[in-house]
C-alpha positions in Angstrom: -5.0 -125.9 158.6 -1.3 -125.3 159.4 -1.8 -126.5 162.9 -3.4 -129.7 161.7 -0.5 -130.3 159.3 2.0 -129.7 162.1 0.2 -132.2 164.4 0.0 -134.8 161.7 3.7 -134.4 160.7 4.8 -134.8 164.3 2.6 -137.9 164.6 4.2 -139.5 161.6 7.8 -138.1 161.8 10.4 -137.2 164.3 13.4 -139.0 165.6 13.6 -142.5 164.1 15.1 -144.3 167.1 14.6 -147.7 165.5 17.1 -148.4 162.7 15.9 -150.9 160.1 18.2 -153.9 160.1 18.7 -156.3 157.2 16.2 -158.7 158.8 13.6 -156.0 158.8 13.6 -154.9 155.2 10.8 -152.7 154.2 7.8 -154.5 152.7 6.9 -153.8 149.1 3.5 -152.0 148.9 1.6 -154.3 146.4 -1.7 -152.4 146.2 -2.7 -149.5 144.0 -2.3 -146.0 145.4 -4.2 -143.1 143.8 -3.1 -139.8 145.3 -6.0 -137.4 145.5 -4.4 -134.7 147.6 -1.0 -134.1 149.0 1.1 -131.5 150.8 4.8 -131.2 150.8 6.1 -130.8 154.3 9.8 -130.1 153.9 12.4 -132.9 154.5 11.1 -134.7 157.6 12.0 -138.2 158.7 9.5 -141.0 158.4 9.4 -143.3 161.4 9.5 -147.1 161.1 6.4 -149.1 162.1 6.4 -152.9 161.9 2.8 -153.0 160.6 2.6 -149.8 158.4 6.0 -149.1 156.9 6.6 -149.9 153.2 8.9 -149.1 150.4 7.6 -145.8 148.8 5.3 -146.8 145.9 6.3 -145.6 142.4 3.1 -143.4 142.2 4.4 -141.4 145.2 8.0 -141.3 144.1 6.8 -139.5 140.9 5.4 -136.7 143.1 8.4 -136.4 145.5 10.7 -133.5 145.0 13.3 -134.5 147.6 10.7 -133.6 150.2 8.3 -135.4 152.4 4.6 -135.7 151.5 1.5 -136.1 153.5 -1.0 -137.6 151.2 -4.6 -138.9 151.0 -6.0 -141.7 148.8 -9.7 -141.4 149.2 -10.6 -144.2 146.8 -8.5 -146.8 148.9 -9.1 -145.0 152.2 -5.4 -144.4 152.9 -3.6 -141.7 154.7 0.2 -141.7 154.1 3.4 -140.0 154.9 6.3 -140.6 152.5 9.8 -139.7 151.6 12.3 -141.3 149.3 13.3 -143.9 151.8 9.9 -145.2 153.1 6.2 -144.7 153.5 3.8 -145.0 156.4 0.4 -146.0 155.1 -2.5 -146.0 157.5 -6.1 -147.0 156.5 -8.7 -144.5 157.6 -12.5 -144.8 157.8 
């Protein structure tokens, strides 16, 4: 399980070479998020993705403890990686 979490955290985080400019403000995530399971993974960076980066939803901010979360929303088929600054949300099948 630890190996899987390490692979996933490296996939979603790492060096954020692309700095978000004022023209590329993070989109607001307008859909409901229902976190079923989550794991705190320290204080990793969350990379920027044009299609999948959003402001961290309030439901996730409530769970954050100045760490980074890897989370699953089974109801809405989402896998996400979030910190206080931004979230990457990817639909899964």
